[in-house]
C-alpha positions in Angstrom: 101.1 93.9 43.1 97.9 93.1 45.0 98.3 89.4 44.3 101.8 89.5 45.9 100.4 91.4 48.9 97.5 89.1 49.2 99.7 86.1 49.1 102.0 87.7 51.7 99.1 88.2 54.0 98.0 84.7 53.5 101.4 83.3 54.4 101.5 85.4 57.5 98.1 84.3 58.6 99.0 80.7 58.0 102.3 81.1 60.0 100.4 82.7 62.9 97.8 79.9 62.8 100.5 77.2 62.7 102.3 78.8 65.7 99.1 79.1 67.7 98.2 75.5 67.0 101.7 74.3 68.1 101.3 76.3 71.3 97.9 74.9 72.1 99.1 71.3 71.5 102.0 71.7 73.7 99.8 73.3 76.5 97.3 70.5 76.3 100.1 67.9 76.2 101.6 69.4 79.3 98.2 69.4 81.1 97.7 65.7 80.1 101.3 65.0 81.4 100.5 66.7 84.7 97.4 64.5 85.1 99.4 61.4 84.3 102.0 62.2 86.8 99.5 63.2 89.4 97.8 59.8 89.1 101.2 58.2 89.7 101.7 60.3 92.7 98.2 59.6 94.1 97.2 63.2 94.3 93.6 64.3 95.1 91.4 65.8 92.3 92.2 69.3 93.5 95.9 68.6 93.8 95.9 67.1 90.3 94.3 70.2 88.8 96.9 72.4 90.5 99.7 70.1 89.5 98.6 70.0 85.8 98.6 73.8 85.8 102.1 73.8 87.3 103.4 71.5 84.6 101.9 73.9 81.9 103.7 76.8 83.6 107.0 74.9 83.8 107.1 74.8 80.0 107.6 78.6 80.0 111.0 78.4 81.8 113.0 77.6 78.7 112.6 76.6 75.1 112.1 73.0 74.4 110.7 70.1 76.6 113.7 69.8 79.0 112.1 72.0 81.6 108.9 69.9 81.7 110.9 66.7 81.8 113.1 68.0 84.6 110.0 69.0 86.6 108.1 65.7 86.1 111.2 63.6 86.8 112.0 65.6 89.9 108.5 65.5 91.3 108.0 61.8 90.5 111.3 60.9 92.2 110.5 63.0 95.2 107.1 61.2 95.5 108.9 57.8 95.5 107.6 56.8 92.1 109.6 54.3 90.2 110.1 56.4 86.9 113.1 57.2 84.9 113.8 59.8 82.2 113.0 57.3 79.4 109.6 56.7 81.0 108.9 60.5 81.2 110.0 61.0 77.6 107.7 58.1 76.4 104.8 59.6 78.3 105.6 62.9 76.7 105.4 61.4 73.3 102.2 59.6 74.1 100.5 62.6 75.5 101.7 64.7 72.6 99.8 62.4 70.1 96.7 62.4 72.4 96.8 66.2 72.7 97.1 66.6 68.9 94.2 64.1 68.4 92.1 66.0 70.9 92.8 69.4 69.5 92.4 68.4 65.8 89.3 66.3 66.7 87.7 69.1 68.5 87.5 67.2 71.9 
């Protein structure tokens, strides 16, 4: 019976680890997206830092990435940047790969 309990605890620990890793990758990706968008909007370093944090916070509004895409697209459009939804989605994919690389590589 202890083998089953040990395996159950191991599975629970793995699930928790995977969930935490997924969360950390998404948060880092959103920070990188915020920095990318801030550069397009010509924000100062202080504004860039605040904006990156705002993008991370935007991800808590609803499940999925639509809240982040909506925020970025709205802000970029308001700033007069020539960016469409496809461009934002492409950046999201690119920054997702970069975030995973950074996190898994220990950067």
